[in-house]
C-alpha positions as CSV (number, residue, x, y, z in Angstrom):
1,M,92.4,98.5,89.9
2,S,92.0,94.9,88.7
3,A,90.0,91.9,90.8
4,A,93.2,90.4,91.3
5,L,95.5,93.1,92.6
6,Y,92.5,94.1,95.0
7,V,92.6,90.5,96.8
8,D,96.0,90.6,96.5
9,A,96.3,93.9,98.7
10,L,93.0,93.0,100.8
11,D,94.9,90.3,101.9
12,L,97.9,91.6,102.5
13,G,96.4,94.3,104.8
14,A,94.0,92.0,106.7
15,G,97.1,89.5,107.3
16,A,99.1,92.8,108.5
17,V,97.0,93.5,111.1
18,L,96.8,89.7,112.2
19,V,100.3,89.3,112.1
20,C,100.8,92.4,114.1
21,A,98.7,91.4,117.0
22,V,100.6,88.0,117.2
23,T,103.9,89.6,117.4
24,T,103.1,92.4,120.3
25,L,103.0,89.0,122.3
26,W,106.7,88.0,121.4
27,R,108.1,91.4,122.2
28,R,108.3,92.6,125.6
29,D,109.9,95.8,124.4
30,L,107.2,98.6,124.9
31,R,108.8,100.7,122.0
32,A,108.7,97.6,120.1
33,N,104.8,97.2,121.1
34,V,103.8,100.7,119.8
35,S,105.2,100.5,116.8
36,L,103.6,97.5,116.2
37,L,100.3,99.1,116.4
38,A,101.3,101.8,114.3
39,T,102.0,99.3,111.1
40,Q,98.5,97.8,112.2
41,G,97.3,100.7,111.8
42,V,98.6,102.1,108.4
43,A,97.5,98.6,107.2
44,L,93.8,98.9,108.8
45,G,93.9,102.4,106.7
46,A,95.4,100.9,104.0
47,V,92.5,98.0,103.7
48,A,90.2,100.7,103.7
49,G,92.1,102.8,101.1
50,V,92.1,99.7,99.0
51,Q,88.4,99.3,99.2
52,A,87.9,102.8,98.4
53,A,89.5,102.7,95.6
54,R,88.1,99.5,94.0
55,T,84.4,100.7,95.1
56,G,85.3,104.9,94.1
57,D,83.3,105.5,97.7
58,A,84.7,108.7,98.7
59,G,82.8,108.5,102.3
60,L,85.2,105.4,102.6
61,A,88.5,107.1,101.3
62,V,87.9,110.0,104.2
63,V,87.2,107.0,106.7
64,A,90.6,105.6,105.3
65,V,92.2,108.8,105.9
66,L,90.9,108.7,109.2
67,V,92.2,105.7,110.2
68,L,95.5,106.2,109.0
69,A,95.8,109.7,110.9
70,A,94.0,108.1,114.2
71,K,95.3,104.5,114.6
72,G,98.8,105.0,113.0
73,I,100.1,108.5,113.8
74,A,98.1,110.0,116.5
75,I,98.1,107.3,119.0
76,P,100.6,105.5,118.6
77,K,102.6,109.1,119.1
78,L,100.9,109.4,122.7
79,L,101.7,105.9,123.6
80,S,105.1,106.6,123.1
81,A,105.8,109.9,124.9
82,V,103.9,107.7,127.7
83,V,106.8,105.1,127.1
84,R,109.6,107.4,127.0
85,R,108.8,108.2,130.4
86,D,108.6,105.2,131.9
87,P,112.7,103.9,132.1
88,R,111.4,100.3,132.8
89,S,110.0,100.0,129.1
90,R,109.4,96.5,129.1
91,E,106.9,93.2,130.4
92,T,109.2,91.9,133.0
93,A,107.2,89.7,134.1
94,P,104.3,89.1,132.4
95,L,101.1,86.5,133.4
96,V,102.3,83.7,130.9
97,N,105.6,83.3,129.0
98,V,106.1,84.1,125.8
99,P,106.6,80.9,124.0
100,A,103.5,79.5,126.0
101,S,101.6,82.8,124.7
102,L,102.3,82.5,120.9
103,V,101.0,79.3,121.5
104,A,98.0,80.1,123.0
105,A,97.9,82.6,119.8
106,G,97.9,80.5,117.9
107,M,94.8,78.1,119.1
108,L,92.8,81.3,119.3
109,V,93.4,82.2,115.6
110,V,92.5,78.3,114.8
111,V,89.2,78.9,117.2
112,A,88.5,82.5,115.3
113,F,87.9,80.2,112.1
114,L,86.5,77.8,112.8
115,A,83.9,79.8,115.0
116,S,83.1,82.5,111.4
117,S,83.7,79.5,108.7
118,R,80.0,78.7,108.3
119,L,79.4,82.6,109.2
120,T,82.0,83.6,106.5
121,A,80.3,80.9,104.0
122,L,76.6,82.2,103.8
123,L,78.0,86.1,103.1
124,P,78.8,87.0,99.9
125,G,81.7,89.1,98.2
126,S,85.5,87.7,98.4
127,T,86.5,89.7,101.6
128,A,84.1,87.9,103.7
129,R,86.7,85.5,103.8
130,L,89.0,87.6,105.5
131,A,86.7,88.1,108.8
132,P,88.1,85.1,110.4
133,L,91.7,87.6,110.6
134,G,89.6,90.2,112.6
135,L,88.2,87.9,114.8
136,A,91.7,86.6,115.3
137,T,93.0,90.1,116.1
138,V,90.0,90.3,118.5
139,L,91.1,87.4,120.1
140,V,94.6,88.2,120.7
141,G,94.1,91.3,121.6
142,F,91.7,90.5,124.7
143,L,94.7,87.6,125.6
144,V,97.2,90.6,125.6
145,L,95.2,92.7,128.0
146,V,94.3,89.4,129.9
147,I,98.4,88.5,130.3
148,R,100.2,91.7,130.3
149,R,100.7,93.9,133.3
150,K,101.8,97.3,131.7
151,A,99.4,99.9,131.8
152,V,100.6,100.1,127.8
153,S,100.8,97.1,127.2
154,Q,96.7,96.9,128.2
155,I,95.7,99.8,126.7
156,I,97.9,98.0,123.4
157,G,95.5,95.5,124.0
158,L,92.2,97.2,123.9
159,L,93.6,99.3,121.1
160,L,94.1,95.4,119.4
161,V,90.5,94.5,120.2
162,D,89.5,97.8,118.3
163,N,91.6,97.3,115.2
164,G,90.2,93.8,115.1
165,I,86.6,94.7,115.2
166,A,87.1,97.4,112.8
167,L,88.8,95.2,110.0
168,V,86.3,93.1,110.8
169,A,83.4,95.8,109.6
170,F,85.3,96.9,106.8
171,V,85.6,92.7,105.3
172,L,81.9,92.4,105.5
173,T,80.3,95.3,104.7
174,A,82.9,97.2,102.4
175,G,83.6,100.0,105.1
176,V,81.5,101.4,107.9
177,P,79.8,105.0,108.0
178,L,81.7,107.7,108.2
179,V,80.2,109.0,111.5
180,V,80.6,105.6,113.0
181,E,84.3,105.2,112.8
182,L,84.5,108.9,113.7
183,G,83.2,108.1,117.1
184,A,84.9,104.8,117.3
185,S,88.6,106.3,116.5
186,L,87.5,109.4,118.7
187,D,86.7,107.5,121.8
188,V,89.5,105.5,121.6
189,L,91.8,108.8,121.5
190,L,90.4,109.9,124.0
191,V,91.1,107.1,126.5
192,V,94.7,107.0,125.0
193,V,94.6,110.9,125.4
194,V,93.7,110.2,129.5
195,L,96.1,107.7,129.7
196,R,98.4,109.9,128.1
197,L,98.0,113.1,130.7
198,L,97.3,110.4,134.3
199,A,100.6,109.2,133.1
200,A,102.2,112.2,133.1
201,R,100.8,113.4,136.2
202,M,101.7,110.1,138.2
203,H,105.4,109.9,137.1
204,T,105.8,113.3,138.5
205,R,104.3,112.9,141.5
206,F,105.6,109.5,141.8
207,G,107.9,107.8,139.7
208,P,106.9,105.2,137.3
209,V,104.2,103.3,138.3
210,D,102.7,100.1,137.4
211,P,99.2,98.4,137.7
212,D,100.9,96.0,140.3
213,Q,102.5,98.8,142.5
214,L,98.7,100.6,142.4
215,R,97.3,97.0,143.3
216,E,99.4,96.5,146.3
217,L,98.9,100.3,147.9
218,H,94.8,98.8,147.9
219,D,96.1,96.1,149.6
């Protein structure tokens, strides 16, 4: 793989990770957001795959396959099963409306670039300059966690944070150790599996339930 193709492929993959995160704020349909999460997982796996192809690192190639399988296929499939059980699979009343959330996301992207500019300038290699995209994805994920009310939306926000952290690790260290990535992916997968089982059980007994209804029960 030539150097120019390598840089272009990394730029495309890292950019797609951030674009998918920001687009999640634009869409209120949970099915669409799950599809965006799957696309982001594929893009993240592609970033690791491109680095593996460039360096010839077999361990990194395994990490790329693992990320693609877990974040691009398995986790979105489990979330899709949860969404299909909820006939009201939309964010009808987020804490912040779509235009304001997009403006906030743009500000977070700027903050991410300003906060990490000095750090990336000190690091060698052409991939370090993509670290702000990962940091911006983390911040957007936290924003989704704060302003969205549906349980699925909040777990998507958590996954966006995890994907952003993974992107930063890939571009700053040319991949993470296989054991670390395996542990992180299994932890996230376990969270989604528990959510899937809990949502199915609650849907069977009580019908569709969102976090606001649960807070009303507590009150």
